[in-house]
N, C-alpha and C positions, 0 to 999 in steps of 0.2 A: 302419554300416548304410547301404545305398543303396536309394533308391526310384526305379524307372524307370517312365516313362510312355510309353505307346504310342498310336499312331493319334490319334483325335480327342480323347483325354484332354488332349493338349497344348494344345488350344484353351482349356482352363480353367487352364493353368499358365503363361500368358504365353509360350507357345512353349518353355518349358523341358522337356527330355526326362528330366531326373533331378533328384533332391533328396538331398542328404546333410546330415543334421543336424550342426552343429558339435559336436565333442566337449564333453560337459558342458553344452551349451546347452539341452537339453530332456531330461526324464526321463519315460520311458513304458515300460511292460512288456508292453503288449498292442497289437494292431492298432488297437483303438478309440482308444487314447492317441495312436498315430501319426497317425490320421486327424484327431484334434482339432488336432494341430500343423499338419498339412497344410491343413486348412480355415482355420485362423488365418492361415497364411502366404499362401495363394492367394486367400482371400476367398469371398464369397457365391456367385459363379458356380461355383466348384469344389465348394463344399459342396452346392449344389443338384444338380449333375450326379452327384456321388458318392452322394448320398442318394436319387437317383431309383430307380425300380423296375427292378431287374435291368439296370443299365447297364454294369456292369464285372465282369470276372473278376479276382480278386486272388490272386496266387501268392506264397507265402513259400518261398524257396529252391527254386522250381520246382514246388511242390505247392499244389493248391487248398486253400482255407481251410474248405471245407464240413465236413470231418471232423476238423479240428484245433481247432475252437472258434469258427469264424466271426470276428466282431469281437473276441471275447475270446481269440483265438489269441495265445499268448505270443511275444514277440520278444526277440532278443538283439542285441548290438551289431554282430555280424558278419553279420547276416541280409541277404538281398537280397529286397526286396519289388517285385513287378511289378504294374502296374495296366494292364489291357488292356480296351478297349471290346468289348462284344458286337457281333457283326456280324449284321445282319438281311438276309435275302434274300427276295425276293418275286416 
């Protein structure tokens, strides 16, 4: 599995643009489980940003999670998760 961060999300990942869990280092079956791992790895700033109101678009293998179960979307070892910030214009 690979998690890719885009835009200002990297401000909360210490500048890292991707995260790949070490094989066998963490066990999770859903997006919620992955986010628990990411929040633990990147800390409170990342957790606050991710849990903020509508701050990010999350894609699993190129598809949005709104119709696949949201935070309960299932994940597999070969999945590609992308986290993109919403862009506001005014």
